[in-house]
C-alpha positions as CSV (number, residue, x, y, z in Angstrom):
1,M,85.2,-94.8,61.3
2,R,84.1,-98.3,60.1
3,K,86.4,-101.1,61.0
4,T,87.4,-103.6,58.2
5,V,86.9,-107.3,58.9
6,Y,88.9,-110.0,57.2
7,Y,87.9,-113.7,56.5
8,R,89.8,-116.8,55.2
9,Y,88.3,-119.9,53.5
10,N,88.8,-123.1,55.5
11,Q,89.0,-126.1,53.1
12,S,88.5,-128.7,55.8
13,T,85.3,-127.2,57.1
14,G,84.1,-125.6,53.9
15,H,83.4,-122.3,55.8
16,Y,85.0,-118.9,56.0
17,D,86.7,-118.3,59.3
18,R,87.2,-114.8,60.6
19,V,90.8,-113.7,60.7
20,Y,92.0,-111.8,63.8
21,P,95.1,-109.6,63.4
22,S,98.2,-110.5,65.5
23,R,99.4,-108.3,68.3
24,K,102.2,-106.9,66.1
25,G,99.7,-106.2,63.3
26,R,97.4,-104.4,65.7
27,I,100.3,-102.2,67.0
28,F,101.4,-101.4,63.4
29,A,97.8,-100.5,62.4
30,M,97.5,-98.2,65.4
31,A,100.8,-96.5,64.7
32,R,99.8,-95.9,61.1
33,H,96.5,-94.3,62.2
34,I,98.4,-92.1,64.7
35,A,100.9,-91.1,62.0
36,I,98.1,-90.1,59.7
37,W,96.5,-87.9,62.3
38,V,99.8,-86.3,63.2
39,V,100.4,-85.4,59.6
40,L,96.9,-84.0,59.3
41,A,97.3,-82.0,62.5
42,A,100.7,-80.6,61.3
43,A,99.2,-79.6,58.0
44,L,96.3,-77.8,59.8
45,V,98.8,-75.9,62.1
46,S,100.9,-74.9,59.1
47,V,97.9,-73.5,57.3
48,G,96.7,-71.6,60.3
49,Y,100.2,-70.2,61.0
50,T,100.4,-69.0,57.4
51,L,97.0,-67.4,57.5
52,F,97.2,-65.8,60.9
53,A,100.7,-65.7,62.4
54,I,102.8,-64.4,59.5
55,P,100.9,-61.1,59.1
56,G,101.4,-60.5,62.8
57,Q,105.1,-61.2,62.6
58,R,105.5,-58.8,59.6
59,Q,103.8,-56.1,61.7
60,L,106.2,-56.8,64.6
61,R,109.2,-56.7,62.3
62,E,108.0,-53.3,60.8
63,Q,107.5,-51.9,64.3
64,N,111.0,-53.1,65.3
65,R,112.4,-51.5,62.2
66,Q,110.7,-48.2,63.0
67,L,111.9,-48.3,66.7
68,R,115.5,-48.9,65.5
69,A,115.3,-46.0,63.1
70,Q,114.0,-43.8,66.0
71,L,116.7,-45.0,68.3
72,G,119.3,-44.2,65.6
73,L,117.8,-40.7,65.3
74,L,118.1,-40.2,69.1
75,D,121.7,-41.4,68.9
76,R,122.5,-38.7,66.3
77,R,120.7,-36.0,68.2
78,A,122.6,-37.0,71.4
79,D,125.8,-36.6,69.4
80,A,124.8,-33.1,68.4
81,L,123.9,-32.2,72.0
82,V,127.2,-33.6,73.3
83,A,129.0,-31.4,70.7
84,V,127.0,-28.3,71.8
85,M,127.7,-28.9,75.5
86,S,131.4,-29.5,74.7
87,D,131.5,-26.0,73.1
88,V,129.7,-24.5,76.2
89,I,132.3,-26.2,78.5
90,D,135.1,-24.9,76.3
91,R,133.7,-21.3,76.6
92,D,133.2,-21.7,80.3
93,N,136.8,-22.8,80.9
94,N,138.6,-20.5,78.4
95,F,136.4,-17.5,78.3
96,Y,134.0,-16.9,81.2
97,R,136.3,-18.3,83.9
98,V,139.3,-16.4,82.4
99,M,137.1,-13.3,82.6
100,M,136.2,-13.9,86.2
101,Q,139.7,-15.0,87.1
102,A,138.2,-18.3,88.5
103,D,139.9,-21.7,88.4
104,R,138.8,-24.1,85.7
105,I,136.5,-27.0,86.7
106,T,138.5,-30.2,86.3
107,D,137.2,-33.1,84.3
108,A,137.2,-35.2,87.5
109,R,134.8,-32.7,89.2
110,R,132.7,-32.1,86.1
111,Y,132.1,-35.8,85.4
112,A,132.1,-37.1,89.0
113,G,129.8,-40.0,89.3
114,L,129.4,-40.6,85.6
115,E,131.1,-44.0,85.6
116,R,128.8,-46.4,83.9
117,Q,126.5,-47.9,86.5
118,R,124.9,-51.3,86.3
119,L,121.5,-49.8,86.5
120,Y,121.0,-50.6,82.9
121,G,122.0,-54.3,83.1
122,E,118.5,-55.3,81.8
123,L,119.3,-53.6,78.6
124,D,122.2,-56.0,77.9
125,S,119.8,-58.8,77.1
126,L,117.9,-56.9,74.4
127,A,118.4,-57.4,70.7
128,D,119.7,-53.8,70.2
129,A,121.5,-53.7,73.5
130,Q,124.7,-52.0,72.1
131,L,122.8,-49.1,70.5
132,L,120.6,-48.7,73.6
133,R,123.6,-48.6,75.9
134,R,125.3,-46.0,73.6
135,V,122.3,-43.7,73.6
136,T,121.8,-44.2,77.4
137,D,125.5,-43.3,78.1
138,K,125.3,-40.2,75.9
139,L,122.1,-39.0,77.7
140,D,123.9,-39.6,81.0
141,L,126.9,-37.6,79.8
142,I,124.6,-34.7,78.6
143,G,122.8,-34.7,82.0
144,H,126.1,-34.4,83.9
145,Q,127.3,-31.7,81.6
146,V,124.2,-29.6,81.9
147,Y,124.1,-30.0,85.7
148,S,127.8,-29.2,86.2
149,Q,127.4,-26.2,83.8
150,I,124.5,-24.8,85.8
151,K,126.5,-25.1,89.0
152,S,129.4,-23.4,87.2
153,F,127.3,-20.5,86.0
154,D,125.8,-20.1,89.5
155,Q,129.3,-19.8,90.9
156,L,130.4,-17.3,88.2
157,R,127.2,-15.2,89.0
158,D,128.1,-15.1,92.7
159,I,131.7,-14.1,91.8
160,A,130.4,-11.4,89.5
161,M,128.1,-9.9,92.1
162,A,130.9,-9.7,94.6
163,S,133.5,-8.4,92.1
164,R,132.0,-5.4,90.3
165,D,135.2,-3.4,90.9
166,R,137.3,-6.1,89.5
167,L,135.2,-6.3,86.4
168,D,135.9,-2.6,85.8
169,H,139.6,-3.2,85.9
170,I,139.9,-6.4,83.9
171,P,140.8,-5.9,80.3
172,A,137.6,-6.3,78.4
173,I,137.4,-4.4,75.2
174,Q,139.4,-4.1,72.0
175,P,142.4,-1.6,72.1
176,I,141.5,-0.2,68.7
177,S,138.2,0.5,66.9
178,D,136.1,-2.4,65.6
179,K,136.5,-1.3,62.0
180,Y,140.2,-2.3,62.3
181,L,139.5,-5.6,64.0
182,K,139.7,-7.8,60.9
183,Q,143.0,-6.3,59.9
184,M,144.9,-8.7,62.1
185,A,148.5,-9.2,61.2
186,S,149.4,-11.9,63.7
187,G,147.8,-14.0,66.4
188,Y,148.9,-15.3,69.8
189,G,151.3,-18.2,69.8
190,Y,154.2,-19.5,67.9
191,R,155.0,-17.5,64.7
192,S,157.9,-16.8,62.4
193,D,160.0,-13.9,63.5
194,P,160.0,-11.2,60.7
195,V,163.7,-10.2,61.3
196,Y,165.5,-13.4,62.4
197,R,163.3,-15.9,60.5
198,T,163.1,-18.2,63.5
199,L,160.1,-19.6,65.3
200,K,159.2,-17.6,68.3
201,F,156.3,-17.3,70.8
202,H,154.3,-14.2,70.1
203,E,152.9,-13.0,73.4
204,G,150.1,-10.8,72.1
205,L,148.1,-9.8,69.0
206,D,149.3,-7.5,66.2
207,Y,146.7,-5.3,64.4
208,S,147.8,-3.7,61.2
209,A,146.4,-0.1,61.1
210,D,147.3,3.3,59.8
211,I,149.7,5.5,61.8
212,G,147.7,7.7,64.0
213,T,144.8,5.2,64.6
214,P,143.5,5.8,68.2
215,V,144.5,3.2,70.9
216,Y,142.3,2.8,73.9
217,A,142.8,1.5,77.5
218,T,141.0,-1.8,77.8
219,G,140.3,-1.5,81.5
220,D,140.6,0.8,84.5
221,G,144.1,1.1,85.9
222,T,147.2,3.0,86.5
223,V,149.9,3.8,83.9
224,E,153.0,1.9,84.9
225,L,155.2,2.7,81.9
226,A,154.8,5.4,79.3
227,G,157.9,5.8,77.1
228,W,160.5,3.9,75.1
229,N,160.8,0.2,75.9
230,K,163.5,-1.4,73.8
231,G,162.1,-3.5,70.9
232,Y,158.6,-2.5,71.8
233,G,159.4,1.1,70.8
234,N,157.1,3.8,72.3
235,S,155.1,1.7,74.7
236,I,152.5,1.9,77.4
237,D,152.0,-0.5,80.3
238,I,148.9,-0.3,82.4
239,S,148.5,-2.0,85.7
240,H,144.9,-2.9,86.3
241,G,145.2,-4.5,89.7
242,Y,144.0,-8.0,90.4
243,N,147.3,-9.2,88.9
244,Y,146.5,-7.9,85.4
245,L,148.7,-5.8,83.1
246,T,148.2,-4.7,79.5
247,R,150.9,-3.5,77.0
248,Y,150.4,-1.3,73.9
249,A,153.6,-1.2,71.8
250,H,155.1,0.5,68.7
251,L,153.1,3.7,69.2
252,S,153.6,6.9,67.2
253,E,152.3,9.0,70.1
254,I,151.9,8.5,73.9
255,L,149.0,10.5,75.4
256,V,149.4,9.5,79.0
257,R,152.1,9.8,81.7
258,Q,153.4,7.4,84.2
259,G,151.3,7.2,87.4
260,Q,148.2,8.5,85.6
261,K,144.8,6.9,86.3
262,V,142.9,5.8,83.2
263,R,139.4,4.4,82.6
264,R,138.3,1.8,80.2
265,G,137.9,3.4,76.8
266,D,140.2,6.4,77.4
267,M,142.4,7.2,74.4
268,I,146.0,6.6,75.5
269,G,148.0,6.7,72.3
270,K,148.2,6.3,68.6
271,V,149.3,3.4,66.3
272,G,152.8,3.7,65.0
273,N,155.9,1.9,63.7
274,T,158.5,2.4,66.4
275,G,160.9,-0.1,67.8
276,K,161.4,-3.6,66.3
277,S,158.6,-3.3,63.8
278,T,158.2,-4.1,60.1
279,G,155.1,-1.9,59.5
280,P,152.5,0.3,61.2
281,H,150.6,-1.8,63.7
282,L,149.6,-2.1,67.3
283,H,151.1,-4.9,69.4
284,Y,148.7,-5.6,72.3
285,E,149.4,-7.9,75.3
286,V,147.4,-9.1,78.3
287,R,149.4,-10.5,81.3
288,L,148.1,-12.3,84.4
289,H,150.5,-12.9,87.2
290,G,153.2,-11.8,84.8
291,Q,152.4,-14.5,82.3
292,P,151.1,-13.7,78.8
293,Q,147.5,-14.5,78.1
294,N,145.6,-14.9,74.7
295,P,144.0,-11.4,74.3
296,V,141.1,-12.9,72.4
297,N,139.7,-14.1,75.7
298,Y,139.4,-10.5,77.0
299,Y,137.0,-8.9,74.5
300,F,133.8,-10.0,76.3
301,Y,132.4,-6.4,76.5
302,D,132.7,-5.8,72.7
303,L,132.0,-9.1,71.0
304,T,129.0,-11.4,70.5
305,P,129.6,-15.1,70.7
306,E,129.6,-15.2,66.8
307,Q,132.2,-12.3,66.7
308,Y,134.3,-14.1,69.3
309,D,134.4,-17.3,67.2
310,D,135.4,-15.2,64.1
311,L,138.2,-13.5,66.1
312,I,139.6,-16.8,67.3
313,R,139.6,-18.0,63.7
314,L,141.3,-14.8,62.5
315,S,143.9,-15.0,65.3
316,E,144.7,-18.6,64.5
317,N,145.1,-18.0,60.8
318,A,147.0,-14.7,61.0
319,G,150.2,-14.4,59.2
320,H,153.8,-13.5,60.4
321,V,154.7,-11.4,63.4
322,M,155.2,-7.8,62.6
323,D,157.6,-7.2,65.5
């Protein structure tokens, strides 16, 4: 860059003398040149950033959006898997373990070691840390559920292999034919008494059926009672061993006698309307250690999982007690 030279006319000599800038002037000039170059450099950087960096950032933003969408989908799938495993656990505790007369697995045992570990501390610094932690925790939960459920089924398998005789004696079928199954008058639990109009605990299931409908023993056992039993009317109690007893009440006919051995599926009586009853029906109870159990948990030989779900729905929505 060509340097500009300044001259000033000297009247005393009649010549032009060269003018040299002061120190302050030189500093100012240098600062001005530096400022100009800084502005030019900033402009060039801005243009380059616009031409090259912004498209790259847009691509990264799009990739991040897609990753967040995929993570959200994983979160929803994890929710669905947790719901499925919760249903399996419910069946395990309330169906399979009841069938095998095995103690339930407590939550403390089932989820031992699930407490959130600090193995994922590096996730906390990420932009979507909360979502990542949520998905990670759900996957941990599912992993523990699957593992504990496998161990539970292994235990139940071992119990089943060692308890074939018990399986023959445990109540495991419907006491009346499947075609009458949906004619459920009342389920297990608190219901309105048909005579006294008070809330009472109904200790079995009532099936509305025509008088004379066959009634079957639901497991191998010995007839403990066959006759009149107060409000139950004509009634049969069968002791199955292993602390199980079943009761069949309000019968029109009794086809067995006290002390008789019966097998699962034997016809033992017929539906009636005897005792404290407001219409023809069978009252059926299952007792374990003398305590009433929900009979819907003892139909595992007759029902598919879908039919089992339907039966639970019917028993919960059934109407008033008929006895």
